[in-house]
C-alpha atoms as one frame of an Amber mdcrd trajectory, in Angstrom:
protein
  90.191 119.230 131.181  89.435 120.446 134.715  88.397 117.025 136.018  90.454
 113.590 136.571  89.947 110.106 135.392  89.538 109.127 139.105  86.690 111.354
 139.239  85.174 110.067 136.053  85.516 106.729 137.387  83.716 107.308 140.584
  80.908 108.832 138.536  80.602 105.596 136.256  80.969 103.587 139.507  77.863
 105.431 141.303  76.114 105.688 137.949  76.041 101.687 137.909  75.425 101.050
 141.004  72.821 104.059 141.598  74.199 104.068 145.249  77.092 105.667 147.045
  77.948 102.863 149.665  78.104 100.054 147.011  80.277 102.370 144.618  82.600
 103.208 147.017  83.069  99.375 148.227  83.338  98.528 144.528  86.204 101.084
 143.868  88.030  99.783 147.168  87.526 103.149 148.947  85.166 104.901 151.463
  82.089 106.717 150.819  83.023 110.515 151.888  85.965 110.656 149.477  83.958
 109.441 146.598  81.072 111.666 147.402  83.905 114.637 147.444  84.855 113.312
 143.881  81.562 113.552 142.527  80.857 117.004 143.775  84.435 118.391 142.548
  83.162 116.681 139.082  80.090 118.459 139.093  81.554 122.045 139.669  83.879
 121.368 136.975  81.200 119.870 134.487  79.131 122.945 135.221  76.025 120.761
 135.615  74.446 118.341 138.051  75.078 114.975 137.233  73.674 112.916 139.708
  70.228 113.598 141.807  70.414 112.468 145.415  68.288 112.214 148.273  68.027
 109.843 151.608  66.417 107.468 149.544  67.919 106.971 146.325  70.621 108.389
 143.573  69.245 108.836 140.196  70.976 110.219 136.773  70.046 113.832 135.549
  69.582 114.259 132.044  73.141 115.972 131.866  73.969 113.013 133.810  72.911
 110.289 131.314  74.447 112.449 128.531  77.797 112.672 130.714  77.907 109.161
 131.253  77.556 108.063 127.444  80.847 110.030 126.995  82.433 109.186 130.315
  82.245 105.223 129.144  83.694 106.277 125.842  86.438 108.184 127.318  87.193
 105.256 129.727  87.409 102.994 127.117  89.815 104.891 124.892  91.988 105.025
 128.164  91.946 101.320 128.441  92.894 100.649 124.790  95.617 103.782 124.460
  98.356 101.722 126.032  98.127  98.675 123.608  97.511 101.078 120.647 100.522
 103.096 121.523 102.677  99.868 121.750 101.061  98.738 118.400 101.782 101.857
 116.832 105.465 102.014 118.347 106.195  98.707 117.014 104.588  99.479 113.532
 101.671  97.039 113.678  99.427  99.867 113.610  99.314 103.531 112.572  99.601
 104.935 108.870 101.654 104.332 105.919 101.396 106.558 103.055 102.202 105.077
  99.886 103.049 106.985  96.228 102.692 104.872  93.154 102.967 105.271  89.254
 100.281 104.417  87.375 101.953 101.598  85.586 102.498  99.861  89.153  98.825
  99.769  89.535  98.453  97.649  86.919 100.677  94.645  88.105 102.046  94.604
  91.472 100.148  97.394  93.859  97.253  95.191  94.094  99.370  92.660  95.500
 101.347  94.500  97.723  98.173  95.805  99.214  96.721  92.360  99.839  99.695
  91.310 101.484  99.838  94.282 103.755  96.098  93.976 104.706  96.875  90.311
 105.114 100.081  90.774 107.573  99.067  94.177 109.015  95.503  94.123 109.262
  95.658  97.268 111.530  97.772  99.542 109.443  96.034 102.357 107.566  97.318
 102.882 104.019  97.003 106.104 102.055  97.616 106.014  98.264  98.736 108.937
  95.874  99.293 108.176  92.271 102.205 110.127  91.325 105.034 109.906  88.447
 108.607 109.013  89.730 109.767 113.020  90.358 106.476 113.584  92.328 107.236
 110.929  94.410 110.951 111.775  95.449 109.495 115.368  96.194 106.672 113.689
  98.419 109.081 111.536 100.280 111.763 114.547 100.631 108.924 116.901 102.068
 107.587 113.511 104.132 104.163 113.765 102.451 104.433 110.452 101.872 106.402
 107.415 103.476 106.845 104.982 100.558 107.441 105.050  96.814 106.845 102.625
  94.119 109.418 104.001  91.751 111.439 104.317  89.174 115.468 104.926  89.522
 117.693 106.871  89.678 117.341 108.027  93.199 119.478 109.940  95.525 121.263
 107.278  97.422 121.940 109.669 100.220 118.478 110.433 101.127 117.182 107.302
 100.057 117.147 103.854 100.034 115.744 101.591  97.883 114.731  97.480  97.123
 114.216  96.409  93.293 110.704  95.142  93.174 110.492  93.895  90.163 111.863
  93.880  86.458 109.764  93.369  83.006 110.134  94.003  79.424 109.486  96.824
  77.011 106.656  96.311  74.830 105.928  98.444  71.506 102.117  99.121  71.667
 100.814  99.792  67.961  97.067 100.107  66.765  95.456  96.719  65.683  96.461
  96.064  62.047  99.721  97.453  62.439 102.750  95.237  60.471 104.435  95.070
  63.888 101.852  93.133  65.259 102.156  90.741  62.683 106.106  89.815  63.239
 106.814  86.212  64.373 109.660  87.447  66.457 110.237  90.187  68.778 110.534
  93.726  67.177 113.872  95.257  66.730 114.941  98.668  67.312 115.220  99.065
  63.418 111.414  98.190  62.974 110.473 101.305  63.897 112.368 103.543  61.747
 110.193 106.276  60.526 107.180 105.277  62.902 105.401 108.001  64.614 105.638
 107.609  68.168 103.681 108.872  71.370 106.645 109.787  73.289 107.398 109.883
  77.267 107.949 113.329  78.514 111.511 114.034  78.950 110.666 115.655  82.637
 107.585 114.253  83.909 108.698 110.515  82.745 112.489 110.892  82.272 112.909
 107.557  83.549 111.086 106.070  80.439 111.969 108.691  77.968 115.788 108.097
  79.090 115.400 104.349  78.548 113.423 104.877  75.165 116.038 107.148  73.499
 119.057 104.816  74.816 117.537 101.959  73.212 115.866 103.221  69.889 116.853
 106.009  67.584 113.794 108.155  66.950 114.022 111.280  64.951 112.608 114.196
  66.259 110.231 114.613  63.533 108.923 111.115  64.601 107.331 112.488  68.206
 103.908 113.393  67.296 102.518 113.370  70.993 104.543 113.974  74.377 102.985
 112.379  77.323 103.666 111.299  81.154 100.967 108.686  81.530 101.040 105.083
  80.181  97.196 105.104  80.089  97.293 108.311  77.707  99.715 106.586  75.642
  97.359 103.678  75.143  94.576 105.473  74.068  96.389 107.730  71.782  97.466
 104.483  69.999  94.030 103.128  69.849  93.242 106.377  68.406  96.140 105.576
  65.567  98.283 108.299  66.506 101.412 106.376  66.439 102.943 103.398  68.356
 104.309 103.866  72.190 107.011 102.220  74.172 105.209 100.848  77.363 106.484
  98.326  80.234 104.862  94.691  80.039 102.509  95.367  82.916 100.352  97.552
  80.300  99.501  94.846  78.413  96.856  94.084  81.350  94.978  96.840  80.366
  92.453  95.722  77.794  92.068  98.553  75.545  90.270  97.682  72.230  92.485
  98.643  69.143  95.748  98.111  70.750  98.355  95.232  70.316 101.552  94.717
  71.811 104.994  93.171  70.717 108.214  92.700  72.851 110.978  94.796  72.042
 114.196  92.984  71.241 117.039  94.722  73.538 120.257  93.176  75.112 118.565
  93.152  78.302 115.411  91.600  78.052 113.655  93.161  80.986 115.297  96.273
  81.475 111.977  98.247  83.228 112.681  98.486  86.667 110.143  99.364  89.764
 111.748  99.847  93.057 110.491 100.308  96.538 112.050 104.001  97.709 112.007
 105.349 101.142 113.807 108.153 103.294 116.793 106.719 105.085 115.934 108.732
 108.143 112.065 107.984 108.315 110.699 108.020 111.961 107.361 106.059 110.989
 107.508 103.063 112.591 104.839 101.310 110.534 107.307 101.904 107.219 110.068
  99.974 108.513 107.197  97.148 109.708 105.977  97.192 105.915 109.158  96.843
 104.674 110.111  93.849 106.888 106.782  92.306 105.701 107.114  93.057 102.163
 110.594  91.620 102.057 109.245  88.211 103.034 106.495  88.454 100.658 106.680
  86.966  96.936 105.336  89.620  94.736 105.130  88.252  91.025 103.633  89.034
  88.010
């Protein structure tokens, strides 16, 4: 840009008054310097913006177009300092959140509602990711905050336990597990065909299940990474599956749920996860807001 904001302000003042003398008085300056400002502006723009003679000043067609953009430019200049302060303080800006599919069944909506209420000027970008992808996204600074499962690299990441829930067995409607008048025990699933979590893409749930239930290799009929896919396979009567309690919120026809009895009644953890060295002010403001919020199923 080869022209200054002072020249633009001078032009807008003349365009408003259509009189150099009144515009100069409005700007608390004399007329000759204002005339020179307009001339320099027109040379920089490469077009005549004002038509003037001894009787009046009018806007040219180019001047009318330039006036619209000049007003927008000056408006941006007026709000820029406040916007910069809000971004610096974290009240505005962008936070990119990664989340597991299962977290969307429960807490994600409450979390977003809290942020909308407490930080209305904050933009939130959402990406559905398994925990492994979230960790990579945080490490590469593609996302700022994760809703993920442990474990984490404690040197690079900090975390906060957001929620605990039980582990359920999802079974096809009519299955004998669903007729129990108690929680199912690990021994109750001996020999059952199982739709199993991927040991790489869903390692947290895989480790949790194999650490809680003895499952022979021949019991695994499918291996998948997404809870929703598991439930559809259960509905197709391919086998049973082990899912977090929040999955029971999904009304999938042909699927019922029974809690799995374990020493820890709520073994499934969901954490907020972020880089310790993040330089995004909005992230730290979000963490402050969520610390004070009561998020519950």
